[in-house]
Backbone bond lengths (Angstrom), bond angles and torsions (degrees), N, CA, C in turn:
res aa  C-N    CA-C-N  psi(-1)  N-CA   C-N-CA  omega(-1)  CA-C   N-CA-C  phi
1 M - - - 1.451 - - 1.521 110.42 -
2 E 1.324 116.50 -49.60 1.469 120.16 -176.64 1.528 111.51 -65.38
3 E 1.341 116.34 -34.08 1.466 119.68 178.69 1.527 110.61 -63.26
4 V 1.314 116.54 -40.50 1.464 120.53 179.31 1.522 109.73 -68.83
5 L 1.320 117.16 -42.93 1.468 120.43 178.20 1.527 111.09 -60.53
6 D 1.328 116.80 -38.40 1.469 120.53 -179.95 1.524 111.96 -59.54
7 I 1.318 116.75 -32.20 1.465 120.61 179.24 1.525 110.43 -62.41
8 Y 1.322 116.50 -37.88 1.463 121.62 -175.15 1.524 114.33 -93.32
9 R 1.320 118.43 -11.75 1.469 121.22 -174.20 1.527 113.68 -59.13
10 N 1.303 118.99 -29.43 1.470 121.55 -178.01 1.525 113.32 -83.32
11 S 1.323 117.25 -2.93 1.468 120.16 178.15 1.526 109.54 -67.79
12 P 1.331 117.55 140.70 1.465 119.87 -177.09 1.527 113.69 -63.03
13 D 1.333 117.72 -28.98 1.464 119.97 -179.09 1.530 112.36 -105.97
14 F 1.339 117.19 25.01 1.463 121.84 -177.64 1.524 111.25 -63.66
15 N 1.321 115.37 133.27 1.460 122.34 175.20 1.526 106.09 -131.25
16 D 1.331 117.03 112.30 1.462 121.90 -174.29 1.531 112.00 -56.80
17 K 1.313 116.85 -43.87 1.465 120.95 -176.79 1.533 111.43 -63.45
18 I 1.329 116.94 -44.92 1.466 121.24 -179.71 1.529 110.62 -68.27
19 A 1.331 116.82 -45.37 1.468 120.49 -179.19 1.529 110.63 -62.39
20 R 1.322 117.10 -44.82 1.467 121.30 179.44 1.545 110.16 -60.19
21 Y 1.323 116.40 -44.51 1.469 121.45 178.99 1.533 110.35 -58.14
22 Q 1.331 116.95 -48.60 1.463 120.71 -177.23 1.524 111.82 -65.96
23 I 1.318 117.25 -40.10 1.466 120.68 -179.86 1.524 110.27 -67.56
24 E 1.329 117.17 -42.73 1.468 120.39 178.87 1.523 111.16 -61.29
25 H 1.314 117.89 -40.62 1.465 120.74 178.90 1.527 111.09 -70.39
26 A 1.311 117.54 -40.81 1.469 120.20 179.33 1.527 111.16 -64.96
27 A 1.334 117.06 -32.50 1.464 121.54 -179.75 1.526 112.20 -83.57
28 G 1.334 117.49 -6.35 1.456 121.02 -179.84 1.513 114.13 81.91
29 E 1.330 117.40 13.42 1.463 121.07 -178.92 1.524 112.16 -81.99
30 K 1.294 118.33 -21.54 1.473 123.04 179.98 1.523 108.69 -129.26
31 G 1.309 116.02 172.90 1.464 120.31 178.96 1.512 111.44 71.14
32 R 1.321 117.37 -138.27 1.468 122.61 -177.45 1.523 113.33 -80.50
33 G 1.301 117.34 -5.24 1.461 120.15 179.26 1.513 114.08 85.57
34 T 1.329 117.32 11.57 1.460 120.76 178.17 1.518 109.28 -70.08
35 K 1.334 115.85 126.17 1.463 120.20 176.57 1.519 107.59 -96.81
36 Y 1.313 116.07 118.58 1.457 121.17 -178.06 1.517 110.30 -88.46
37 R 1.310 115.53 145.79 1.457 121.79 178.36 1.519 109.24 -110.36
38 A 1.322 114.58 158.12 1.468 119.80 177.33 1.529 108.95 -67.90
39 H 1.309 116.31 151.53 1.462 121.05 175.75 1.525 109.81 -64.26
40 S 1.308 115.84 154.86 1.460 120.91 175.06 1.523 109.36 -73.35
41 C 1.320 115.63 164.82 1.465 119.76 176.98 1.530 110.52 -60.24
42 G 1.330 116.85 -38.95 1.463 120.34 179.12 1.518 112.37 -60.35
43 K 1.322 116.40 -42.04 1.470 120.77 179.14 1.527 109.91 -66.63
44 L 1.332 117.47 -42.92 1.465 120.33 178.88 1.523 110.83 -62.69
45 K 1.335 116.64 -38.55 1.466 119.99 177.41 1.526 110.76 -64.37
46 S 1.335 116.76 -39.32 1.463 119.43 -179.76 1.529 111.59 -66.03
47 Y 1.322 117.20 -27.66 1.468 121.78 176.44 1.531 111.83 -91.03
48 Q 1.327 116.41 4.15 1.469 123.46 -177.17 1.530 111.57 57.72
49 L 1.338 116.00 40.51 1.462 122.29 178.29 1.524 112.40 -112.59
50 C 1.325 117.18 8.57 1.458 121.74 179.83 1.526 109.40 -90.86
51 Y 1.317 115.92 130.37 1.462 120.88 -178.91 1.528 111.85 -114.17
52 A 1.324 117.53 25.97 1.461 121.46 -176.58 1.522 112.89 -54.94
53 N 1.312 118.10 -39.10 1.463 121.35 -177.20 1.522 113.47 -98.74
54 D 1.307 117.22 5.67 1.462 121.64 179.71 1.528 109.43 -69.32
55 P 1.348 118.50 129.94 1.465 120.40 -177.54 1.531 113.39 -64.72
56 T 1.317 118.19 -25.35 1.461 120.74 -179.22 1.521 112.21 -91.84
57 Y 1.326 117.46 -47.12 1.459 121.30 -172.74 1.524 114.26 -104.33
58 G 1.306 117.77 -13.40 1.456 120.72 -177.13 1.513 112.81 -73.86
59 H 1.316 115.47 167.12 1.459 121.48 177.89 1.518 107.98 -142.61
60 R 1.315 116.76 144.93 1.465 121.15 -175.46 1.524 112.74 -60.98
61 W 1.325 118.89 -27.70 1.463 120.13 178.89 1.518 111.03 -66.10
62 C 1.325 117.06 -36.56 1.471 120.29 -179.05 1.515 111.36 -73.19
63 A 1.302 117.25 -35.13 1.460 121.40 -177.19 1.527 111.52 -87.31
64 N 1.325 117.75 16.20 1.453 123.32 -176.51 1.528 111.41 -58.67
65 T 1.312 115.62 122.38 1.463 120.80 176.19 1.524 111.22 -117.14
66 D 1.333 117.11 5.07 1.459 122.31 -179.88 1.532 109.22 -80.08
67 P 1.348 118.50 114.46 1.463 120.58 -177.78 1.525 113.32 -65.86
68 E 1.331 117.89 -15.59 1.463 121.82 179.78 1.522 111.98 -77.63
69 K 1.330 117.04 -19.82 1.462 120.96 -176.82 1.522 110.27 -101.28
70 K 1.320 115.38 145.03 1.463 120.58 179.47 1.525 109.17 -67.66
71 P 1.339 117.80 121.99 1.467 119.81 -177.90 1.529 112.36 -75.13
72 I 1.308 115.50 153.47 1.454 121.55 172.91 1.520 106.10 -88.03
73 T 1.326 116.82 128.40 1.460 120.40 -174.96 1.520 114.11 -111.86
74 S 1.344 117.15 -4.30 1.465 119.75 178.04 1.524 109.36 -154.41
75 P 1.315 117.51 157.82 1.462 119.94 176.80 1.531 112.00 -59.03
76 L 1.329 117.44 -33.94 1.465 119.86 178.10 1.524 111.03 -66.82
77 G 1.323 116.34 -34.93 1.460 119.99 175.86 1.517 111.16 -61.87
78 F 1.326 116.33 -39.67 1.463 120.78 177.25 1.523 110.08 -63.69
79 V 1.331 117.04 -46.26 1.468 120.95 -178.78 1.524 110.39 -62.52
80 R 1.327 117.08 -43.07 1.470 120.10 179.30 1.525 111.35 -63.95
81 R 1.335 116.88 -42.82 1.463 119.98 -179.72 1.526 110.76 -66.16
82 M 1.331 116.92 -40.41 1.461 120.42 178.85 1.526 110.62 -65.64
83 A 1.333 117.61 -41.59 1.468 120.95 178.43 1.522 110.18 -62.03
84 W 1.340 116.49 -43.68 1.456 120.64 177.70 1.528 110.18 -61.03
85 F 1.313 115.86 -46.27 1.460 121.07 -177.97 1.526 111.05 -60.72
86 L 1.331 117.08 -47.06 1.463 120.47 -178.85 1.522 111.46 -64.74
87 K 1.330 117.15 -39.77 1.466 120.99 177.81 1.525 110.04 -62.20
88 N 1.326 116.08 -44.81 1.454 120.17 -178.67 1.522 112.62 -73.75
89 Q 1.327 117.73 -23.65 1.466 120.85 173.74 1.528 109.39 -60.84
90 Q 1.335 116.41 -43.35 1.461 120.73 179.96 1.521 110.54 -64.86
91 E 1.323 117.34 -43.20 1.457 121.28 178.25 1.524 110.81 -64.20
92 K 1.333 116.39 -38.85 1.462 121.73 -179.90 1.513 111.46 -59.54
93 E 1.326 115.82 -40.15 1.458 120.00 -178.13 1.523 111.71 -62.06
94 T 1.326 117.35 -31.48 1.459 119.86 179.73 1.520 112.45 -89.57
95 Q 1.345 118.06 -24.95 1.458 121.25 -176.90 1.525 113.68 -102.76
96 G 1.308 118.42 -17.32 1.456 121.70 178.89 1.514 114.82 81.83
97 S 1.328 119.11 19.26 1.464 120.88 175.87 1.519 109.03 -124.07
98 V 1.326 116.12 156.72 1.461 121.81 -175.00 1.523 109.70 -109.90
99 P 1.353 119.09 125.92 1.463 119.46 176.01 1.522 110.83 -72.99
100 T 1.304 115.94 142.53 1.458 118.83 174.65 1.513 108.00 -101.43
101 V 1.307 116.73 128.86 1.458 122.83 -174.51 1.518 111.42 -64.84
102 E 1.309 117.90 -37.29 1.452 121.45 -172.52 1.527 112.41 -70.26
103 T 1.341 118.03 -37.09 1.460 120.12 -174.28 1.513 113.52 -106.72
104 G 1.317 117.72 -21.81 1.454 120.32 -177.07 1.515 112.45 82.45
105 K 1.333 117.78 3.66 1.460 121.68 179.50 1.521 109.00 -104.46
106 T 1.318 115.55 157.44 1.458 118.22 178.29 1.517 109.99 -90.60
107 N 1.315 114.65 147.82 1.450 121.74 179.69 1.518 107.77 -131.28
108 P 1.342 117.96 105.08 1.465 119.72 -177.39 1.523 113.41 -62.08
109 Q 1.339 118.39 -20.83 1.457 121.78 -177.70 1.526 113.22 -88.95
110 A 1.328 117.90 -11.78 1.470 121.47 -174.89 1.519 111.73 -70.04
111 E 1.321 115.07 149.66 1.461 120.26 175.78 1.512 109.93 -74.32
112 Q 1.324 115.52 150.72 1.452 119.11 175.56 1.517 108.66 -73.23
113 P 1.346 117.21 140.23 1.465 119.49 177.81 1.519 111.13 -67.15
114 T 1.303 115.68 148.40 1.460 119.93 177.93 1.512 109.38 -89.43
115 E 1.320 117.03 170.28 1.461 122.51 179.99 1.520 111.64 -57.80
116 E 1.333 118.19 -38.42 1.454 120.79 -175.58 1.513 113.01 -75.66
117 Q 1.326 118.43 -15.61 1.459 120.80 178.93 1.489 107.60 -79.93
């Protein structure tokens, strides 16, 4: 809860009481207990809120058009894949193998990703 509030604390119109209320309801902690999920990528695209191809905010995983690779279908999927990738990057440095994002398996022959990837 506090981590989410910290994201919004620097907003000029931040109100702790209102933000806490909205976060608690979105998480299902208050009210009827409904836990809300993030919209799918398709829904965000329909609202023109998808930044997959944006040069500043986009990422190559979101703009994936390769049918051989598992597509990301929601913002949470992107966050989970990135968290997995970063965790395995640390393990790779100690073991000498590179995780592949698409399969979740390590490939000792794979090139290390560059900063821009």
